[in-house]
C-alpha positions in Angstrom: 26.4 6.8 71.8 29.6 6.4 73.8 31.6 3.4 72.4 33.8 3.2 75.5 30.8 2.6 77.8 31.0 -0.8 79.4 28.8 -3.4 77.7 28.0 -7.1 78.2 30.6 -9.1 76.3 30.0 -12.6 77.5 26.8 -13.4 79.3 28.1 -16.7 80.7 31.1 -15.1 82.2 28.9 -12.3 83.5 26.6 -14.8 85.3 29.6 -16.5 86.9 31.0 -13.1 87.9 27.7 -12.1 89.6 27.5 -15.4 91.5 31.1 -15.0 92.7 30.7 -11.4 93.7 27.5 -12.2 95.6 29.1 -15.2 97.2 32.2 -13.1 98.2 29.9 -10.5 99.7 28.2 -13.2 101.8 31.6 -14.8 102.8 33.0 -11.3 103.7 29.9 -10.7 105.9 30.5 -14.0 107.7 34.1 -13.2 108.3 33.4 -9.7 109.5 30.7 -10.8 111.9 32.9 -13.6 113.4 35.9 -11.3 113.8 34.0 -8.3 115.3 31.4 -10.1 117.4 33.2 -13.3 118.3 30.1 -15.1 119.6 32.0 -18.3 120.3 35.6 -19.5 120.7 35.3 -21.5 117.5 32.2 -20.0 115.7 30.4 -22.3 113.4 29.8 -19.4 111.0 33.5 -19.2 110.4 33.6 -22.8 109.3 30.6 -22.1 107.1 32.3 -19.1 105.6 35.4 -21.1 104.8 33.3 -23.8 103.1 31.4 -21.2 101.2 34.6 -19.6 99.9 35.9 -23.0 98.9 32.8 -23.5 96.7 33.5 -20.1 95.1 37.1 -21.1 94.5 36.0 -24.3 92.9 33.7 -22.3 90.5 36.6 -19.9 89.8 39.0 -22.7 89.2 37.1 -23.8 86.1 37.4 -20.3 84.5 40.5 -19.4 82.5 43.5 -19.2 84.7 45.9 -16.3 84.9 48.5 -16.7 82.2 52.2 -17.2 82.8 54.7 -15.2 80.9 57.1 -18.1 81.0 60.8 -17.6 80.9 61.9 -14.5 79.1 65.0 -14.4 76.9 67.9 -13.8 79.3 69.7 -10.5 78.6 73.4 -10.8 79.2 76.0 -8.3 80.3 79.2 -7.4 78.6 81.8 -8.6 81.0 85.0 -6.8 81.9 88.0 -8.0 79.9 89.8 -9.6 82.9 86.7 -11.6 83.9 86.1 -12.7 80.3 89.6 -13.9 80.0 89.3 -15.8 83.2 86.1 -17.5 82.1 87.6 -18.4 78.8 90.5 -19.9 80.5 88.3 -21.9 82.8 86.1 -23.0 79.9 89.2 -24.3 78.0 91.4 -25.6 80.7 90.2 -25.3 84.3 86.5 -25.7 85.1 87.2 -29.1 86.7 90.1 -27.5 88.6 87.9 -24.8 90.0 85.2 -27.4 90.9 87.7 -29.5 92.7 89.3 -26.6 94.5 85.8 -25.6 95.8 85.3 -28.8 97.6 88.9 -28.9 98.8 88.4 -25.5 100.4 85.2 -26.8 102.0 87.1 -29.8 103.4 89.8 -27.6 104.8 87.2 -25.4 106.4 85.5 -28.3 108.1 88.9 -29.7 109.2 90.0 -26.4 110.7 86.8 -25.3 112.5 87.2 -27.6 115.5 90.9 -26.5 115.8 89.9 -22.9 116.1 87.6 -23.1 119.1 90.0 -21.3 121.4 88.9 -17.8 122.3 91.9 -16.0 120.9 91.8 -17.7 117.4 90.4 -15.7 114.5 88.0 -17.2 111.9 88.5 -14.4 109.4 90.8 -16.3 107.2 88.7 -19.4 107.3 85.6 -17.4 106.5 87.3 -16.0 103.4 88.3 -19.6 102.3 84.7 -20.7 102.8 83.4 -17.8 100.7 86.0 -18.6 98.0 84.9 -22.2 97.9 81.4 -21.2 96.8 82.8 -18.5 94.5 85.0 -21.1 92.7 82.0 -23.4 92.5 79.9 -20.6 90.7 82.8 -19.8 88.4 83.2 -23.4 87.5 79.5 -23.5 86.5 79.4 -20.1 84.8 77.6 -20.2 81.4 79.5 -19.7 78.1 80.5 -16.1 77.3 78.2 -16.0 74.3 75.2 -15.7 76.7 76.8 -12.8 78.6 76.3 -10.1 76.0 73.9 -7.3 76.8 72.6 -4.8 74.3 71.6 -1.9 76.6 70.1 0.2 73.8 67.8 -2.6 72.8 66.9 -3.7 76.4 66.0 -0.3 77.9 63.1 0.7 75.5 61.6 -2.7 76.1 61.9 -2.7 79.9 61.9 1.0 80.7 58.4 1.1 82.2 58.9 -2.0 84.2 62.3 -0.8 85.6 60.8 2.6 86.6 57.8 1.0 88.2 59.7 -1.5 90.2 62.3 1.1 91.2 59.5 3.4 92.5 58.0 0.5 94.4 61.3 -0.4 96.1 61.8 3.2 97.0 58.3 3.2 98.6 59.1 0.0 100.4 62.3 1.4 101.8 60.7 4.6 102.9 57.9 2.7 104.7 60.5 0.7 106.6 63.2 3.3 107.3 61.1 6.4 108.1 61.5 7.2 111.9 63.1 3.8 112.4 64.4 4.7 115.8 60.9 5.6 117.2 58.5 3.3 115.2 58.0 1.1 117.0 59.0 3.2 120.0 60.0 0.3 122.2 63.2 -1.5 121.8 62.2 -5.0 122.9 64.4 -7.2 125.1 65.0 -9.7 122.4 66.1 -6.9 120.1 68.5 -5.7 122.8 69.8 -9.3 123.3 70.7 -9.6 119.6 72.3 -6.2 119.7 74.4 -7.3 122.6 75.5 -10.4 120.6 76.5 -8.1 117.8 78.5 -6.0 120.2 80.3 -9.1 121.3 81.2 -9.7 117.7 82.7 -6.2 117.5 84.6 -6.6 120.8 86.0 -9.9 119.6 84.2 -12.1 122.1 82.4 -13.9 119.3 84.8 -15.0 116.6 83.2 -18.0 115.1 80.4 -17.3 112.5 79.7 -21.1 112.1 78.2 -21.7 115.6 75.1 -20.6 117.6 74.8 -18.0 120.3 71.9 -16.4 122.2 68.9 -18.8 122.3 70.5 -21.0 119.7 70.5 -18.3 117.1 73.4 -18.8 114.6 76.1 -16.3 115.1 76.3 -15.4 111.4 73.2 -13.3 112.1 75.1 -11.2 114.7 78.1 -10.8 112.4 75.7 -9.3 109.8 74.1 -7.1 112.4 77.4 -5.8 113.7 78.2 -4.0 110.4 75.7 -1.2 110.9 76.3 -1.0 114.6 80.0 -0.4 113.8 78.8 2.4 111.4 76.1 4.0 113.4 77.1 3.2 117.0 75.2 1.5 119.7 71.9 2.9 118.6 68.4 1.7 117.7 69.1 2.7 114.1 72.3 0.7 114.0 70.5 -2.4 115.3 67.4 -2.2 113.1 68.8 -1.0 109.8 70.2 -4.3 108.4 66.8 -6.0 108.7 65.1 -3.0 107.1 67.3 -3.6 104.1 66.5 -7.4 104.1 62.7 -6.6 104.3 63.0 -4.2 101.4 65.0 -6.7 99.3 62.2 -9.3 100.0 59.8 -7.0 98.2 62.1 -6.9 95.1 62.5 -10.7 95.1 58.7 -11.1 95.4 58.3 -9.2 92.2 60.8 -11.4 90.3 59.5 -14.6 91.8 55.9 -14.0 91.0 56.8 -12.6 87.6 58.5 -15.9 86.8 55.8 -18.0 88.3 52.9 -16.2 86.6 53.4 -12.8 84.9 54.9 -9.4 85.5 51.5 -7.7 86.2 50.7 -10.2 89.1 54.4 -9.9 90.2 54.0 -6.1 90.6 50.6 -6.6 92.4 52.1 -9.1 94.9 55.2 -7.0 95.5 53.1 -3.9 96.1 50.9 -5.7 98.6 54.0 -7.0 100.4 55.6 -3.5 100.4 52.5 -1.9 102.0 51.5 -4.9 104.3 51.6 -3.7 107.9 52.7 -7.2 109.1 55.7 -7.3 106.8 56.5 -3.6 107.5 56.5 -4.2 111.3 59.0 -7.0 111.3 61.2 -5.2 108.7 61.5 -2.4 111.3 62.8 -4.6 114.1 66.3 -5.3 115.1 65.6 -9.0 114.9 66.3 -11.6 112.2 62.9 -13.1 111.6 62.3 -11.0 108.5 65.1 -13.0 106.8 62.7 -16.0 106.6 60.6 -14.8 103.7 63.6 -13.3 102.0 65.5 -16.5 101.8 62.5 -18.5 100.9 61.5 -16.2 98.0 65.1 -16.0 96.7 65.5 -19.8 96.8 62.3 -20.4 94.9 63.2 -17.7 92.4 66.5 -19.4 91.6 64.8 -22.9 91.6 62.2 -21.9 89.0 64.8 -20.1 86.9 66.8 -23.3 86.9 63.7 -25.4 86.0 62.8 -23.0 83.2 66.2 -22.3 81.7 68.2 -25.4 82.9 71.2 -23.3 83.8 73.8 -25.0 86.0 74.6 -21.7 87.8 70.9 -21.3 88.9 70.9 -24.8 90.4 74.0 -23.9 92.3 72.6 -20.6 93.5 69.4 -22.4 94.6 71.3 -24.7 96.9 73.6 -22.0 98.1 70.8 -19.6 99.2 68.9 -22.5 100.9 72.1 -23.3 102.8 72.7 -19.7 103.8 69.2 -19.6 105.3 70.5 -22.0 108.0 72.7 -19.2 109.4 69.9 -16.9 110.4 66.6 -17.4 112.3 65.6 -21.0 113.0 62.4 -20.5 111.0 64.5 -20.1 107.8 65.2 -23.8 107.9 61.7 -24.1 106.4 63.4 -23.1 103.1 65.0 -26.5 102.7 61.7 -28.3 103.5 59.7 -26.3 101.0 62.4 -26.7 98.4 62.2 -30.5 98.8 58.4 -30.5 98.6 58.3 -28.4 95.5 61.0 -30.5 93.7 59.0 -33.6 94.8 55.8 -32.2 93.3 57.5 -31.4 90.0 59.0 -34.9 89.9 55.7 -36.6 90.6 54.0 -34.6 87.9 56.4 -36.0 85.2 59.0 -38.3 86.8 60.8 -39.6 83.7 61.0 -36.2 81.9 62.0 -34.4 85.1 64.8 -36.8 85.9 66.2 -36.7 82.4 66.2 -32.9 82.2 67.2 -32.0 85.7 69.3 -34.8 87.3 72.5 -33.0 86.8 71.0 -29.8 88.1 69.8 -31.6 91.3 73.3 -32.8 91.9 74.6 -29.2 91.5 71.9 -28.0 93.9 73.1 -30.5 96.5 76.7 -29.4 95.9 75.9 -25.7 96.4 73.9 -26.5 99.5 76.7 -28.5 101.1 79.3 -25.9 100.2 77.4 -23.2 102.0 75.7 -25.2 104.8 78.6 -27.6 105.4 80.0 -25.8 108.4 76.7 -25.4 110.2 75.8 -29.0 109.4 79.0 -30.0 111.0 78.1 -28.0 114.0 74.6 -29.6 114.1 76.2 -33.1 114.0 78.7 -32.2 116.8 76.3 -30.3 119.0 72.8 -31.3 118.0 71.2 -30.0 121.3 72.7 -26.5 120.8 71.8 -26.4 117.1 68.2 -27.3 117.8 67.9 -25.4 121.1 65.2 -23.1 120.0 63.2 -25.8 118.3 63.5 -28.0 121.4 62.1 -25.1 123.4 59.1 -24.0 121.4 58.2 -27.2 119.5 55.2 -28.9 121.1 56.6 -32.4 120.4 60.3 -31.7 121.3 59.6 -29.8 124.5 57.0 -32.2 125.9 54.3 -29.5 125.8 51.8 -31.7 124.0 52.0 -34.5 126.6 51.6 -31.9 129.4 48.6 -30.3 127.7 46.9 -33.7 127.5 47.2 -34.1 131.3 46.2 -30.5 132.0 43.2 -30.2 129.7 42.1 -33.8 130.0 41.6 -33.9 126.2 42.9 -36.2 123.5 46.0 -35.5 121.4 43.8 -35.1 118.3 41.6 -32.5 120.0 44.6 -30.4 121.1 46.3 -30.7 117.7 43.1 -29.5 116.0 43.0 -26.5 118.3 46.6 -25.7 117.4 45.8 -26.1 113.7 42.8 -23.8 113.7 44.7 -21.1 115.7 47.6 -21.1 113.3 45.5 -21.5 110.1 43.2 -18.6 111.0 45.8 -16.1 112.2 45.0 -14.0 109.2 41.2 -14.3 109.5 40.1 -14.7 113.1 42.7 -15.1 115.9 45.0 -12.3 117.0 48.6 -12.5 117.9 49.3 -14.0 121.3 52.7 -12.4 121.8 54.3 -9.0 122.3 56.3 -9.4 119.1 53.4 -7.7 117.3 50.4 -8.0 119.6 48.0 -6.6 117.0 44.5 -6.8 118.6 42.9 -8.1 115.5 43.6 -10.8 112.8 46.5 -10.1 110.5 44.1 -9.2 107.6 40.9 -7.2 107.6 37.8 -9.2 106.9 37.6 -8.2 103.2 41.1 -9.0 102.3 41.1 -12.0 104.6 38.2 -13.3 102.4 40.2 -12.7 99.2 43.2 -14.5 100.8 41.2 -17.6 101.5 39.7 -17.5 98.0 43.2 -17.3 96.5 44.6 -20.0 98.7 41.8 -22.5 98.0 41.8 -21.7 94.3 45.5 -22.3 94.1 45.1 -25.7 95.9 42.4 -26.7 93.5 44.5 -25.9 90.5 47.4 -28.1 91.5 45.8 -31.1 89.9 43.2 -32.0 87.3 42.1 -30.3 84.1 42.9 -26.8 85.2 46.2 -27.7 86.8 48.7 -24.9 87.1 51.9 -26.3 88.6 53.4 -22.7 88.9 51.1 -22.3 92.0 52.8 -25.2 93.9 55.6 -23.2 95.6 53.2 -20.7 97.1 50.9 -23.4 98.4 53.8 -25.5 99.8 55.2 -22.3 101.4 52.0 -21.4 103.1 51.1 -24.9 104.4 54.7 -25.6 105.5 55.0 -22.3 107.4 51.6 -22.7 109.0 52.1 -26.3 110.1 55.8 -26.1 111.2 55.9 -22.5 112.4 52.4 -22.4 113.7 50.5 -25.6 114.6 53.6 -27.5 115.9 54.9 -24.7 118.1 53.6 -23.3 121.4 51.0 -20.6 121.6 49.9 -20.1 118.1 49.4 -17.7 116.4 52.8 -16.3 117.3 53.5 -13.6 114.8 57.3 -13.9 114.8 57.1 -17.5 113.7 54.5 -16.9 110.9 56.1 -13.8 109.3 57.4 -16.0 106.5 53.8 -16.4 105.3 53.4 -12.7 104.6 54.6 -13.2 101.0 52.4 -16.1 100.0 49.4 -14.4 101.7 49.9 -11.3 99.6 50.3 -13.5 96.5 47.0 -15.2 97.2 45.2 -11.9 97.6 46.7 -10.6 94.4 45.8 -13.9 92.6 42.1 -13.7 93.8 41.9 -10.1 92.6 43.5 -10.9 89.3 41.2 -13.8 88.6 38.1 -11.9 89.5 38.9 -8.9 87.5 40.0 -11.0 84.5 36.6 -12.7 84.6 34.9 -9.3 84.9 36.9 -8.1 81.8 35.7 -11.1 79.8 32.1 -10.5 81.0 31.8 -6.8 80.4 33.3 -5.0 77.4 35.1 -1.8 78.2 35.4 -2.4 81.9 38.5 -0.6 83.3 40.1 -3.7 84.7 43.5 -2.1 85.3 41.9 0.8 87.0 39.9 -1.4 89.3 42.9 -3.4 90.2 44.9 -0.3 91.0 42.0 0.9 93.2 41.8 -2.5 95.0 45.5 -2.5 95.9 45.4 1.1 96.9 42.6 0.4 99.3 44.7 -2.5 100.7 47.7 -0.1 101.1 45.7 2.7 102.8 44.0 0.3 105.1 47.2 -1.5 106.0 49.2 1.7 106.6 46.4 3.2 108.7 46.4 0.1 110.8 50.1 0.3 111.5 51.1 3.9 111.6 47.9 5.5 112.8 46.2 2.8 115.0 48.9 0.4 116.2 52.0 2.6 116.6 50.7 5.0 119.3 49.5 2.1 121.5 53.1 0.9 122.2 52.0 -2.7 122.3 55.2 -4.2 120.9 57.8 -5.4 123.4 55.7 -5.2 126.5 55.6 -2.9 129.5 59.2 -3.6 130.7 60.6 -2.9 127.3 58.7 0.4 127.1 60.0 1.4 130.5 63.6 0.6 129.6 63.4 2.5 126.3 61.8 5.5 128.0 64.4 5.9 130.8 67.4 4.9 128.8 68.3 8.4 127.4 68.5 10.0 130.8 70.4 7.0 132.3 72.9 7.2 129.4 73.5 10.9 130.1 74.0 10.2 133.8 75.9 6.9 133.6 79.5 8.2 133.2 79.4 9.8 136.7 76.6 8.1 138.5 76.1 4.6 139.9 72.7 3.2 139.0 70.7 1.3 141.6 67.9 -0.7 139.9 65.1 -1.3 142.4 63.1 -3.7 140.2 63.7 -7.4 141.1 62.0 -9.8 141.0 59.8 -8.2 138.4 62.6 -6.8 136.3 66.4 -6.7 136.4 69.1 -4.5 135.0 70.1 -7.4 132.8 66.9 -6.9 130.7 68.8 -6.5 127.5 67.3 -3.2 126.3 69.0 -1.4 129.2 72.6 -2.7 128.8 72.4 -2.2 125.0 71.2 1.4 125.2 73.2 2.3 128.3 76.6 0.6 127.8 79.2 0.2 130.5 77.0 1.6 133.1 77.9 1.1 136.8 74.6 -0.6 137.7 73.5 -2.7 140.6 70.3 -4.7 141.1 68.7 -4.2 144.5 67.5 -7.7 145.3 66.3 -7.2 148.8 63.7 -4.6 150.0 65.0 -1.5 151.8 64.2 -1.6 155.5 63.4 1.1 158.0 65.7 2.4 159.3 67.5 2.3 156.0 70.5 0.0 155.7 73.1 0.3 153.0 74.1 -3.4 152.5 73.6 -3.1 148.7 74.5 0.6 148.4 77.9 2.1 148.4 77.6 5.9 148.4 81.1 6.7 147.0 79.7 8.5 144.0 76.5 10.2 142.9 73.6 7.8 142.6 70.5 7.2 140.5 67.8 5.0 142.0 65.4 3.5 139.5 62.1 2.4 141.2 59.6 0.2 139.4 55.9 0.8 140.4 55.9 -2.6 142.2 58.6 -1.3 144.7 57.7 2.4 144.7 56.9 2.3 148.5 60.6 1.9 149.2 61.3 5.3 147.6 60.1 7.0 150.8 62.9 5.4 152.8 65.6 6.6 150.3 64.2 10.1 150.3 64.2 10.2 154.0 67.9 9.2 154.2 69.0 11.2 151.1 66.8 14.3 151.1 69.0 16.1 148.6 67.9 14.0 145.7 65.5 14.9 142.9 62.6 12.7 141.7 61.6 12.2 138.1 58.5 10.3 137.1 58.0 8.6 133.7 54.5 7.9 132.5 53.3 6.0 129.4 51.5 8.4 127.0 49.1 5.6 126.1 47.2 5.4 129.5 49.2 7.7 131.8 50.5 4.7 133.6 53.5 5.2 135.8 56.5 3.3 134.2 59.2 4.2 136.7 60.5 6.8 139.2 64.1 8.0 139.1 65.6 9.5 142.2 68.9 11.2 141.4 71.2 12.0 144.3 74.0 14.4 143.3 76.1 14.0 146.5 77.8 10.8 147.7 77.3 11.6 151.3 74.0 10.4 153.0 
């Protein structure tokens, strides 16, 4: 008899497992039918499915929860001699001096910023002083040297497998994000081009202040960061997208360390693997736009927060505040980091108020100090120019923009009814509704029905475990993260679900999927002796990866959905226009449907001699908008293609080139190239 053959180990656990699996099968079927058939705008079966999964989560919540490794002993590093000497000196004589200098440097930065608003003034020195302020703050709070010793020979055998596994995972994440970066997605969208143009303005010295906002209210620090790779790789798609590819890859690594600290290293690897292979996260990691910084800053802030709560290290409290403050210099959605941080701290305080205050009151003050040191300049800007600082929120927020009031009048519905519609569209972006924008435009929910069912199970299970007998407070940050992002970035903004505002949820969604799989397989392992739990988990996450990568690289990419038709047109014709632009004048016959100022064109075809033809050509052809003193390129959009006949008649020596979309053979544009300047 084979001793390794799976056998029943715990009949009660097995019965619960059977009930859960049958229930999940029914819930999956409900989700699949509502997604594929879509019988109603808000199908009642979808609500039944959510309630059904909630009952299953309630059952699972009373099983043994996934264990938490807790804080590990912190390995320390043997510092270089000069740094050890400096820290010793600070420890004996000067920590207070460094602490005071940090805030003096901040005060000087805030004092000088208004005086440097003239175009010719440089902020480089002030940026260095601002950076030094936070550096001094960290040095003042550095731990004693005794904790900075690292025995490599002892550490490596204990952590070798983990180090190799996570290194391989990060390499996989990077390859999935950097492979054919210039052509996947093919289109360079207009918003990408606009951010690229802002980075060019940084390189050309037109934007000098990193503590202000620029295009669409986006903080200029984002463009300074983006300019680094454009300086290295030139005005290319690669140079524009690469910085955010690195941020997206780093988010995978931070996900591992965050979930490892919250729960355990096995679940940390599972969650990180799911994020690394999740098509939604991959897509936004491959764009030359800063939304992917949202999940990165949130994960890093929560990691430092829970390391501070676990180990009570002053340095971690300072880093928590500093990272949360740095998030304010990127996409507006990253401000959610501070909101979730406050909610999580409030939850931990409510759980045990007296003990929390006694243990962490100094740390909270240090967190505030770190936040002010980093965010101080942008907070000053927000106070001085609140409309500019909140420009994007005022545009897309349904309360700030007046959208909600207008919808009440247009739809003739109550505020509560409209808000509920907003809520369900945002909350079910991963299960039922598809993206309503060209930022992603995936023509299906952000999760397949099976993994969407697991996501809901993990989310509801986590919510149930926040309180009561089976309470697990380590789930609070992920729950707060998901609800905060869904409400503030989804429900309370126009046109949900909008994928660019919900990208921060990619990490908690993958965590909830991993948690549901973990709990189900742990229950299965308790029910059936000899069950290959690890093998089944590996199979499940591989199925997720294969399904996700197929959706993105096989199904989605060839459709050229991202960016819209005009961006596809601009990306398609840009190489030939770039080749011709030094010697030719470009006449863009596209208004009012599209103008040369569509940012993809000026980014990819820099310094082109281009003119928008605003008025239609007449017969006989007049040259009010055309000066034929050099070879010309006429770019005709399909909407104005009938005017090409007039140009051909007057300039018969030209040559016509048609550009078609490979997706549906649709005409994108016609180029008419005239080599001679004489009509």
